[in-house]
N, C-alpha and C positions, 0 to 999 in steps of 0.2 A: 503494500499500500504505499503512496505516494504521502510522505510526513509534511508536505507542503500545503496537502489539500488541506483546505477547512472542513468541517461537519456540515458546512452548509454546504458546500459544493459538493458532497457527497451525495447528499439529500437531491439535489439538483439534478447528479446522472441518475441516479435510481428514478428519478421521474420521469426521465426520458427514456430510461430504458424501459418501463413499466408502459409509455405510452407506445413505444416501439412495440410490444410484445402485444399491447392490443390493437395495433393496425393489424400486426401480423395475425392475429388471430381471428380479426375480422375478413381477412383476404381468404384466410382459410375457409372460415365458415363460405363465405360467397364463391368460393373454389367449389368447395363441396356441394352448395345448395345448385350451383350449375351442373355438376355431374351429375346429381340428382335429377334435377331437371329434367337433363339430356336424355340421362336412363328412362325416365318416366315418359319421355317424347317418344321415344325409339320402341320402347314396348308398349306402347299407346298405337303408333304405326305399323306395328308388325301385328297387332291383334285383327286394328283396320284393314291391312293389305288380304289376311285371311279373310275375312268377312266379307269384302268385295270380291273374292273369285269366288263364292261358293253358288254351287250348282244352283241352275233355276233362279238365278235372282231376277230382278226385275229393274229395271232402270227408276224405279221409284224406290225399291229400297234402297238401290245403290246412294239415291241423294239425300234419302234421310239419315244414312249412316253416317255420310260425309260430314252432314250437317251437323248432326249430336254432336262427331268429333270435333267437330273444328269449332262449334260455340264452346266445348269444355274446355279445350286447352289452349284457347283465347281468351276464356272466363267473359266469355259474350253472351248476354243474355237472347240476343236475337238475331236473326239472320236467314239467309235463303240459298237455297243450292240448284242449279238445274244445266239444261245442256241446250245446244241449237238442234233442232229440228232438222237433218239432212233432206227431207221432204218438200219444208213449206220455208226454211232458213229463220224461223222465228225462234226466239231464245223461250223455254218451256220451263216451268221449276215447281218441280213437284213437292219437296221440299219448304215450306215456308211458314216460319214461325207467327203466329195468330198475332203477336203484336205489331212484325211488319203489314200483316192483311190489314190491321187496321191504320195505322199510319198513311196508307196507301190506297185504302178505300176498294182493297182487292178482296174477291170474295175465297173463301177455301177451297185449295183442291186443285187440280194440273192447269197451272196457271201459264197464257202465254203472254209475250211482251212482243211486239211489234212494233213498237217505237223507242227505239235505243238513246233516250236523251238522259240528262243527268249523268252522275257520275259510275253509274252501273254502265250507262252504255258508254259511256266513257272507254271502259276498260273492255268492250269487247269489242269497240273500235280500233282503238291501238294495241290490243292484246300484252296490255302492260297490268303490273299490279298501281292501288291506289290506295294511298291512307290520308284519311281526313281525322285529325284529331278536335279540330276546330271548325264550324260551318264556314268559315271565312278562309278555311286554309285548303286552297286549290292542288297544291303539291308539285306545281309546276303542270298541271292538267288546265288550267283556266275554266276549272267548273264550280260551282257552287253546290251546297244543299239547299233547298228552297229555307227561308227562314219560318216556314209556316211547319215542316216535318223536324219535329221533335228527334231526330238523331243527332245525338253531342260528339261521337265518332262512329268513324266508319272504316271500313276494310275490305278491299274486293281484288281479287286475282283471278285472272283467266286461267282455265284449264284446257293445256294446250297437246295437240297432236303432230309434233313436229312445226310447222309453220302454219296450220288449221287449228283456229280457236272451235271446242268442243263445249266448254261448258263455262261456267263462271259460280265460284264460292263467294258469299258477304257475309260478314258478321259486322255486327254494330253496337256499340253502347257501352263498352266495357268499361269497370269501375277505374282504369287507370289508360293513360294515352299507350296506344297502339306504337309499338317500337318495331327495330328491324328485325330482331328475334322473332316476334310476332308475323311479319311478312314472311320470314323464308319458311317459318313454321305453316302457313297456309300455303305457301308454293309446294311444300312438299306434300301436303292432303291434295294440292290441285294434281300433282303429277299422277298420283295413285289414282285421282279419279277419273281421269284421263284414260289410265292404262284398264281401268274397272269397264269404262264405256267401250273403249276400243274391244276391249274383251266380249262383253255383252254384243256389238255388234257383229263381229267375225261368228259369233256363235248362232246370232237370229241367220245371218247369209248360209251359215252351214246347215242349219235346219232345213232353213228352207230349200235349199237345194236336195235336201236329201226327201223331202215329204212334200216337193211342188214340182210340177211340170214345167219345165225349162221355155218351150213354146208357148205355151196357153195360161200358164201362170195357176192352171187349175191342180187340184191336190190329184197327186198321182197314185199310181197301183197301191203304194204301201200304206199312205194316209189313206186313201179309200176305205181299204180291208181293215183297217182300224177301227174307224170309225163304224164300219158296219159291225167288226166285232161287238161294239160297244152299244150299238144299237141294238145287237140280237138278244145281247144282256137283259138290258134293258125292258123290251119287248117281254123278254121271256120272265122278267120279275113281275111287271107290272100287268101280264095278261093283253098286250096290244099285237096289233100286226103291221108289218111294213112290206116296204115291195122295191125290189131291187130291176133297175133297168140294163140292159145291155144293150147299147148303140152301135152302128156302125156305118158308117158312110157310104153313100150306092154311087159307084163310079168314082172314085178320090183318085185310082191309080191313075186314069185318063187326065187328070187334072194334073197331074204331077209330071206325068211325058209328053203332055203337048205345052204346059203353061210352065213346066219347071220347077225345081223344088222351094224355092224361096216363094212361090205363088202360093204353094201347096198350105207353104208352112201359113202365109197371112190368112187362108181360109179356115183354117183350124183355128184360129184365134175368132176369128169373126163365130165361126159355130160354136166355139166356147160360149162367145158372148152371148149368143141367141139362147143357148142350152140355158147359162148361170141367171139368165132374166125371164125366164121361164117358169123356173119351181120356186119352190119359199126359200125366205133365204136359212131355215131350218132343216132345208134338205143338202143334200151334197152331188155335188157334178165332178166327175173327175176323169183325165185322159188315162187312159189304161196304158194306150203307145197305138202307134201307127197312127188309123182312122176310127179307133174305139176308144169310146167314151162310156161311162157309167152314172147310173142315176142311182141315189139313196133317197126314198121317199119315205121318212118317217111318220106316224100315226096315220098308216094308209089303212082305213080299216073297210073302208067298202071298194068296191073292185071297179063302181063307177066313180069314182074321185081319181082312181090310176088311171081309167079311161082317159077322162078328161086331158091329164096332165100329157099323157103319150100322143092325143091329137091336137094337145098345143105347139108340143115339140115336132108333130109331124109338117104341120103347119108354117113355123117359125122355120125350122131349115128349108123347105121347098122355095121360100121368098127370092127372088135374084136378088146374087150379091154381085157388086160391083168394085171390081180390085184394079190398079190402076188402068183404067180407062176400059177394063175386061170384064163383061156379065157373065158370071157363073150360072149355071143352073144346077142345081145338085138336091138330093135327098136322101134319107137317111130310115134303116130299118131296125127294129125294136123288138128285143124279147125281155119277155117281164117275167120273175119269178115272184112266189111271195111266201111271207113267212107265218107261220111255221108248215103251211100248205106244201110248199116246193122245197124246203131245205130246213135245216135246222142249226147248221153251222155256216162260217164263211165262204168254204169251199162247196158245200154240197148248196146254195143257192146261186154263186157264182155259175155252176154249173148248169145248173136249170137254165137260170137267164140266157144263156150261150146256146143252149141247144134248141128254146124259143126262138131265138135270135135266128139261128140256122135255118128255120122252117120260115120267118118271115122272108128271109131273100130267097128262097125256095117258091114262096107263095107269088113272086113280081116284085118283093122290094116296095120301099116306100108304105111300108104298115107295120103293126104291131103285132104280137102273138103272146097269148098266155104259155108258161110252160104245163104241160098236163101231166109232169111228175108229180108223185104223191108221195109221201113219206108218212 
């Protein structure tokens, strides 16, 4: 110990050392808090990523999950999450808190925004994140919250796939000002949201390809058989009747041979349209392949109702069809099988309808015939 130091000097040095120790402990606690927060965030994001890729998810569920996690991690009481509809190019928000609905006088539900004005519109238009901790804070965006809107704080980020915007996540009214950490956090959630949307869209495309005809966009054989199986199960349970029609175009090969396969495909599309608009929405029209179609009539209790549908189909198909300046006249033949009289499972009903179709062809085409098979 330096004997020249006074007692007072030693006391002062001890005070300085204690102050430095307190500062070190504070920094250590802050670092520990930061590590704990990062661990919490990472664990939460892992939970979210697992939840987002669950099978049979819907975009509504995805949006609700994303909004819930975004509010939780940013300590925000209000917000919304949504996506840009690929068909209409409008912004759809399936997840929106009641407070936001009230603020903007928006009814609850699957809301579409076509007018991208205000700060939310700026985010969609510029594809950049935006934070405003005061109504007058434009954050370089040169936009203002309306004075009448009670949002004190606002944070919104775009959900991007490359350079394409697919959605948006917005939170508001946090207790404390939104920080750079909050922006980065919401952007990380937006990345997961984008991936989930892309995954869902890809799954939808794959499913559509698996169950729908590429040319006519009608259900294909696989989907028709599935629906027929379910219809038979319901008919058996509730003691109902149903009918299956097997249809084949008369002279389709001649159209392909003389006008080409492209013209033939256009003809199939028109036939599919006419068939779909002849039956009820609860019924199913499918393309089985080539020029063959099937129709499932549920609740076909009376034969006269089946005959009525068959006559409507014959009339609809034989109306002249104009394609690229060419008038095409074609007819269709129909074979009809009824459950349970002509079959009690998918294969038996389709076989009975196919045999009836063959007889309709033999009898001159452009007519319908009922199956004579009995079970």
